[in-house]
SELOFI-329755 format. One record per residue (C-alpha): residue number from 0; residue in one letter; x, y negated, z negated. Coordinates in steps of 0.5 Angstrom, whole numbers, plus 500, padded with zeros to 3 digits. Each point is the difference from the previous one (the first is absolute). Example, Ala and Ser with C-alpha at 12.3 -4.5 7.8 and 13.67 -1.06 7.14 Angstrom:
BEGIN
<rec pos="0" code="A" X="525" Y="509" Z="484"/>
<rec pos="1" code="S" X="502" Y="493" Z="502"/>
//
This chain:
BEGIN
<rec pos="0" code="X" X="232" Y="502" Z="910"/>
<rec pos="1" code="X" X="498" Y="503" Z="493"/>
<rec pos="2" code="X" X="501" Y="508" Z="500"/>
<rec pos="3" code="X" X="498" Y="506" Z="496"/>
<rec pos="4" code="X" X="504" Y="506" Z="498"/>
<rec pos="5" code="X" X="495" Y="504" Z="505"/>
<rec pos="6" code="X" X="502" Y="495" Z="505"/>
<rec pos="7" code="X" X="508" Y="502" Z="500"/>
<rec pos="8" code="X" X="500" Y="507" Z="497"/>
<rec pos="9" code="X" X="501" Y="503" Z="507"/>
<rec pos="10" code="X" X="505" Y="494" Z="503"/>
<rec pos="11" code="X" X="507" Y="501" Z="501"/>
<rec pos="12" code="X" X="503" Y="495" Z="495"/>
<rec pos="13" code="X" X="508" Y="499" Z="499"/>
<rec pos="14" code="X" X="502" Y="496" Z="494"/>
<rec pos="15" code="X" X="504" Y="494" Z="501"/>
<rec pos="16" code="X" X="500" Y="498" Z="493"/>
<rec pos="17" code="X" X="497" Y="501" Z="493"/>
<rec pos="18" code="X" X="500" Y="495" Z="494"/>
<rec pos="19" code="X" X="499" Y="502" Z="493"/>
<rec pos="20" code="X" X="497" Y="495" Z="495"/>
<rec pos="21" code="X" X="497" Y="500" Z="494"/>
<rec pos="22" code="X" X="493" Y="502" Z="502"/>
<rec pos="23" code="X" X="501" Y="504" Z="506"/>
<rec pos="24" code="X" X="503" Y="501" Z="506"/>
<rec pos="25" code="X" X="500" Y="496" Z="507"/>
<rec pos="26" code="X" X="502" Y="504" Z="506"/>
<rec pos="27" code="X" X="501" Y="498" Z="507"/>
<rec pos="28" code="X" X="499" Y="505" Z="506"/>
<rec pos="29" code="X" X="501" Y="500" Z="507"/>
<rec pos="30" code="X" X="494" Y="504" Z="503"/>
<rec pos="31" code="X" X="502" Y="504" Z="507"/>
<rec pos="32" code="X" X="493" Y="502" Z="501"/>
<rec pos="33" code="X" X="496" Y="493" Z="501"/>
<rec pos="34" code="X" X="502" Y="495" Z="505"/>
<rec pos="35" code="X" X="495" Y="495" Z="497"/>
<rec pos="36" code="X" X="503" Y="500" Z="493"/>
<rec pos="37" code="X" X="507" Y="503" Z="501"/>
<rec pos="38" code="X" X="502" Y="498" Z="493"/>
<rec pos="39" code="X" X="496" Y="501" Z="493"/>
<rec pos="40" code="X" X="501" Y="497" Z="493"/>
<rec pos="41" code="X" X="498" Y="504" Z="494"/>
<rec pos="42" code="X" X="499" Y="498" Z="493"/>
<rec pos="43" code="X" X="499" Y="506" Z="495"/>
<rec pos="44" code="X" X="499" Y="497" Z="493"/>
<rec pos="45" code="X" X="498" Y="504" Z="494"/>
<rec pos="46" code="X" X="494" Y="500" Z="495"/>
<rec pos="47" code="X" X="494" Y="503" Z="499"/>
<rec pos="48" code="X" X="498" Y="501" Z="507"/>
<rec pos="49" code="X" X="507" Y="500" Z="503"/>
<rec pos="50" code="X" X="498" Y="495" Z="505"/>
<rec pos="51" code="X" X="504" Y="499" Z="507"/>
<rec pos="52" code="X" X="500" Y="494" Z="505"/>
<rec pos="53" code="X" X="502" Y="502" Z="507"/>
<rec pos="54" code="X" X="500" Y="495" Z="506"/>
<rec pos="55" code="X" X="501" Y="501" Z="507"/>
<rec pos="56" code="X" X="505" Y="495" Z="503"/>
<rec pos="57" code="X" X="501" Y="498" Z="508"/>
<rec pos="58" code="X" X="507" Y="499" Z="499"/>
<rec pos="59" code="X" X="506" Y="501" Z="495"/>
<rec pos="60" code="X" X="499" Y="492" Z="499"/>
<rec pos="61" code="X" X="493" Y="501" Z="497"/>
<rec pos="62" code="X" X="502" Y="506" Z="496"/>
<rec pos="63" code="X" X="506" Y="496" Z="497"/>
<rec pos="64" code="X" X="495" Y="495" Z="498"/>
<rec pos="65" code="X" X="495" Y="505" Z="497"/>
<rec pos="66" code="X" X="506" Y="503" Z="496"/>
<rec pos="67" code="X" X="502" Y="493" Z="497"/>
<rec pos="68" code="X" X="493" Y="499" Z="498"/>
<rec pos="69" code="X" X="499" Y="506" Z="497"/>
<rec pos="70" code="X" X="507" Y="499" Z="496"/>
<rec pos="71" code="X" X="497" Y="493" Z="497"/>
<rec pos="72" code="X" X="493" Y="502" Z="499"/>
<rec pos="73" code="X" X="498" Y="499" Z="492"/>
<rec pos="74" code="X" X="499" Y="506" Z="498"/>
<rec pos="75" code="X" X="497" Y="499" Z="493"/>
<rec pos="76" code="X" X="493" Y="499" Z="502"/>
<rec pos="77" code="X" X="499" Y="508" Z="500"/>
<rec pos="78" code="X" X="498" Y="505" Z="505"/>
<rec pos="79" code="X" X="493" Y="497" Z="502"/>
<rec pos="80" code="X" X="503" Y="494" Z="502"/>
<rec pos="81" code="X" X="506" Y="503" Z="504"/>
<rec pos="82" code="X" X="495" Y="505" Z="503"/>
<rec pos="83" code="X" X="496" Y="494" Z="504"/>
<rec pos="84" code="X" X="505" Y="496" Z="502"/>
<rec pos="85" code="X" X="499" Y="501" Z="507"/>
<rec pos="86" code="X" X="492" Y="499" Z="500"/>
<rec pos="87" code="X" X="501" Y="493" Z="502"/>
<rec pos="88" code="X" X="494" Y="496" Z="500"/>
<rec pos="89" code="X" X="503" Y="493" Z="501"/>
<rec pos="90" code="X" X="502" Y="500" Z="493"/>
<rec pos="91" code="X" X="507" Y="501" Z="498"/>
<rec pos="92" code="X" X="501" Y="506" Z="495"/>
<rec pos="93" code="X" X="502" Y="498" Z="493"/>
<rec pos="94" code="X" X="507" Y="505" Z="500"/>
<rec pos="95" code="X" X="502" Y="495" Z="506"/>
<rec pos="96" code="X" X="497" Y="493" Z="498"/>
<rec pos="97" code="X" X="504" Y="500" Z="494"/>
<rec pos="98" code="X" X="507" Y="501" Z="503"/>
<rec pos="99" code="X" X="499" Y="494" Z="504"/>
<rec pos="100" code="X" X="500" Y="497" Z="507"/>
<rec pos="101" code="X" X="505" Y="504" Z="503"/>
<rec pos="102" code="X" X="496" Y="507" Z="499"/>
<rec pos="103" code="X" X="494" Y="496" Z="501"/>
<rec pos="104" code="X" X="502" Y="499" Z="507"/>
<rec pos="105" code="X" X="503" Y="507" Z="501"/>
<rec pos="106" code="X" X="494" Y="503" Z="498"/>
<rec pos="107" code="X" X="496" Y="495" Z="505"/>
<rec pos="108" code="X" X="505" Y="502" Z="506"/>
<rec pos="109" code="X" X="499" Y="507" Z="498"/>
<rec pos="110" code="X" X="492" Y="500" Z="500"/>
<rec pos="111" code="X" X="499" Y="495" Z="505"/>
<rec pos="112" code="X" X="504" Y="503" Z="506"/>
<rec pos="113" code="X" X="495" Y="505" Z="501"/>
<rec pos="114" code="X" X="496" Y="495" Z="504"/>
<rec pos="115" code="X" X="505" Y="500" Z="506"/>
<rec pos="116" code="X" X="496" Y="494" Z="504"/>
<rec pos="117" code="X" X="502" Y="495" Z="495"/>
<rec pos="118" code="X" X="507" Y="496" Z="498"/>
<rec pos="119" code="X" X="501" Y="503" Z="493"/>
<rec pos="120" code="X" X="505" Y="495" Z="498"/>
<rec pos="121" code="X" X="496" Y="494" Z="502"/>
<rec pos="122" code="X" X="494" Y="503" Z="496"/>
<rec pos="123" code="X" X="504" Y="501" Z="494"/>
<rec pos="124" code="X" X="503" Y="493" Z="500"/>
<rec pos="125" code="X" X="493" Y="497" Z="500"/>
<rec pos="126" code="X" X="498" Y="505" Z="495"/>
<rec pos="127" code="X" X="505" Y="498" Z="495"/>
<rec pos="128" code="X" X="501" Y="492" Z="503"/>
<rec pos="129" code="X" X="507" Y="501" Z="502"/>
<rec pos="130" code="X" X="504" Y="500" Z="506"/>
<rec pos="131" code="X" X="501" Y="506" Z="505"/>
<rec pos="132" code="X" X="508" Y="500" Z="498"/>
<rec pos="133" code="X" X="498" Y="500" Z="493"/>
<rec pos="134" code="X" X="496" Y="506" Z="501"/>
<rec pos="135" code="X" X="506" Y="503" Z="503"/>
<rec pos="136" code="X" X="504" Y="498" Z="494"/>
<rec pos="137" code="X" X="496" Y="504" Z="496"/>
<rec pos="138" code="X" X="500" Y="506" Z="504"/>
<rec pos="139" code="X" X="507" Y="500" Z="500"/>
<rec pos="140" code="X" X="501" Y="500" Z="493"/>
<rec pos="141" code="X" X="495" Y="506" Z="499"/>
<rec pos="142" code="X" X="502" Y="505" Z="505"/>
<rec pos="143" code="X" X="505" Y="505" Z="498"/>
<rec pos="144" code="X" X="507" Y="500" Z="503"/>
<rec pos="145" code="X" X="504" Y="505" Z="496"/>
<rec pos="146" code="X" X="504" Y="506" Z="500"/>
<rec pos="147" code="X" X="497" Y="506" Z="503"/>
<rec pos="148" code="X" X="504" Y="505" Z="495"/>
<rec pos="149" code="X" X="499" Y="497" Z="493"/>
<rec pos="150" code="X" X="494" Y="494" Z="502"/>
<rec pos="151" code="X" X="505" Y="495" Z="497"/>
<rec pos="152" code="X" X="499" Y="493" Z="503"/>
<rec pos="153" code="X" X="507" Y="498" Z="498"/>
<rec pos="154" code="X" X="503" Y="501" Z="507"/>
<rec pos="155" code="X" X="504" Y="496" Z="505"/>
<rec pos="156" code="X" X="499" Y="500" Z="508"/>
<rec pos="157" code="X" X="506" Y="500" Z="504"/>
<rec pos="158" code="X" X="502" Y="501" Z="507"/>
<rec pos="159" code="X" X="505" Y="505" Z="502"/>
<rec pos="160" code="X" X="505" Y="500" Z="506"/>
<rec pos="161" code="X" X="500" Y="506" Z="503"/>
<rec pos="162" code="X" X="505" Y="499" Z="506"/>
<rec pos="163" code="X" X="496" Y="496" Z="505"/>
<rec pos="164" code="X" X="493" Y="501" Z="496"/>
<rec pos="165" code="X" X="497" Y="497" Z="494"/>
<rec pos="166" code="X" X="496" Y="504" Z="495"/>
<rec pos="167" code="X" X="496" Y="497" Z="494"/>
<rec pos="168" code="X" X="500" Y="504" Z="494"/>
<rec pos="169" code="X" X="497" Y="499" Z="493"/>
<rec pos="170" code="X" X="505" Y="501" Z="494"/>
<rec pos="171" code="X" X="497" Y="502" Z="493"/>
<rec pos="172" code="X" X="504" Y="497" Z="494"/>
<rec pos="173" code="X" X="497" Y="505" Z="495"/>
<rec pos="174" code="X" X="501" Y="507" Z="503"/>
<rec pos="175" code="X" X="505" Y="498" Z="505"/>
<rec pos="176" code="X" X="497" Y="502" Z="506"/>
<rec pos="177" code="X" X="498" Y="497" Z="507"/>
<rec pos="178" code="X" X="495" Y="501" Z="506"/>
<rec pos="179" code="X" X="500" Y="498" Z="507"/>
<rec pos="180" code="X" X="495" Y="495" Z="502"/>
<rec pos="181" code="X" X="495" Y="502" Z="503"/>
<rec pos="182" code="X" X="501" Y="507" Z="501"/>
<rec pos="183" code="X" X="501" Y="503" Z="493"/>
<rec pos="184" code="X" X="495" Y="495" Z="497"/>
<rec pos="185" code="X" X="495" Y="502" Z="506"/>
<rec pos="186" code="X" X="502" Y="508" Z="499"/>
<rec pos="187" code="X" X="501" Y="500" Z="508"/>
<rec pos="188" code="X" X="503" Y="506" Z="503"/>
<rec pos="189" code="X" X="505" Y="500" Z="505"/>
<rec pos="190" code="X" X="496" Y="502" Z="507"/>
<rec pos="191" code="X" X="504" Y="501" Z="506"/>
<rec pos="192" code="X" X="498" Y="495" Z="506"/>
<rec pos="193" code="X" X="497" Y="503" Z="506"/>
<rec pos="194" code="X" X="506" Y="501" Z="505"/>
<rec pos="195" code="X" X="497" Y="495" Z="505"/>
<rec pos="196" code="X" X="501" Y="495" Z="494"/>
<rec pos="197" code="X" X="507" Y="501" Z="498"/>
<rec pos="198" code="X" X="504" Y="494" Z="500"/>
<rec pos="199" code="X" X="507" Y="503" Z="501"/>
<rec pos="200" code="X" X="501" Y="507" Z="498"/>
<rec pos="201" code="X" X="495" Y="505" Z="497"/>
<rec pos="202" code="X" X="498" Y="500" Z="493"/>
<rec pos="203" code="X" X="504" Y="504" Z="495"/>
<rec pos="204" code="X" X="497" Y="506" Z="497"/>
<rec pos="205" code="X" X="503" Y="499" Z="494"/>
<rec pos="206" code="X" X="502" Y="493" Z="497"/>
<rec pos="207" code="X" X="507" Y="498" Z="500"/>
<rec pos="208" code="X" X="503" Y="497" Z="493"/>
<rec pos="209" code="X" X="502" Y="492" Z="501"/>
<rec pos="210" code="X" X="503" Y="495" Z="495"/>
<rec pos="211" code="X" X="496" Y="493" Z="499"/>
<rec pos="212" code="X" X="505" Y="495" Z="497"/>
<rec pos="213" code="X" X="497" Y="494" Z="496"/>
<rec pos="214" code="X" X="506" Y="496" Z="498"/>
<rec pos="215" code="X" X="505" Y="504" Z="497"/>
<rec pos="216" code="X" X="495" Y="505" Z="498"/>
<rec pos="217" code="X" X="498" Y="507" Z="504"/>
<rec pos="218" code="X" X="494" Y="503" Z="501"/>
<rec pos="219" code="X" X="499" Y="507" Z="503"/>
<rec pos="220" code="X" X="494" Y="501" Z="505"/>
<rec pos="221" code="X" X="498" Y="505" Z="505"/>
<rec pos="222" code="X" X="498" Y="498" Z="507"/>
<rec pos="223" code="X" X="498" Y="502" Z="507"/>
<rec pos="224" code="X" X="505" Y="496" Z="505"/>
<rec pos="225" code="X" X="495" Y="500" Z="506"/>
<rec pos="226" code="X" X="494" Y="497" Z="497"/>
<rec pos="227" code="X" X="503" Y="497" Z="494"/>
<rec pos="228" code="X" X="496" Y="503" Z="494"/>
<rec pos="229" code="X" X="503" Y="499" Z="493"/>
<rec pos="230" code="X" X="499" Y="504" Z="494"/>
<rec pos="231" code="X" X="503" Y="502" Z="493"/>
<rec pos="232" code="X" X="497" Y="507" Z="501"/>
<rec pos="233" code="X" X="504" Y="504" Z="504"/>
<rec pos="234" code="X" X="494" Y="505" Z="501"/>
<rec pos="235" code="X" X="496" Y="495" Z="504"/>
//
């Protein structure tokens, strides 16, 4: 959903990642104030008006799609064209259209998903005269899937062995950092399970150190041995 500065000024936002580019900055937030739109993607770009685009997202997958679209938009048309990107009236905005089919599909997915009673991918496939699988392929190419520390997409996903557990991480080859998926990506915090839901022993008050192995490589993690929560941040 399109949002404004006024809509978000009192929200409890936690930054997931912020990516600087030639003209402005794009930031993905976790929104603890709103269950309907728990993620918000914001694009601040300079110019005479200093315009900002803000989109409230119903899940992280949508937030990453909006972030990827913002990263790939053509910026050479000026603030007036960028400012009206979400004023959708059936036409594809120029900063989207000139980039190609991948971005057109992503844009249509974002704006058409506001109508919950329809098969969005099916409708987009009909509009673009392609299959639904082709639409999915377009979206996967646009959706941001990078490092939450530096914003690079030069990453590799790995499944670590931690005793009998398997933990998926995303390792960045640009800044040499890594984060746990989905916990760190979603900015989840460790929440102790209610006593009636304890699988065995009660959840720990302080996360315990653990080592995940991938081949000959080792990765330091923190975990709750009871509920299976993993993270790279001991303070969680």
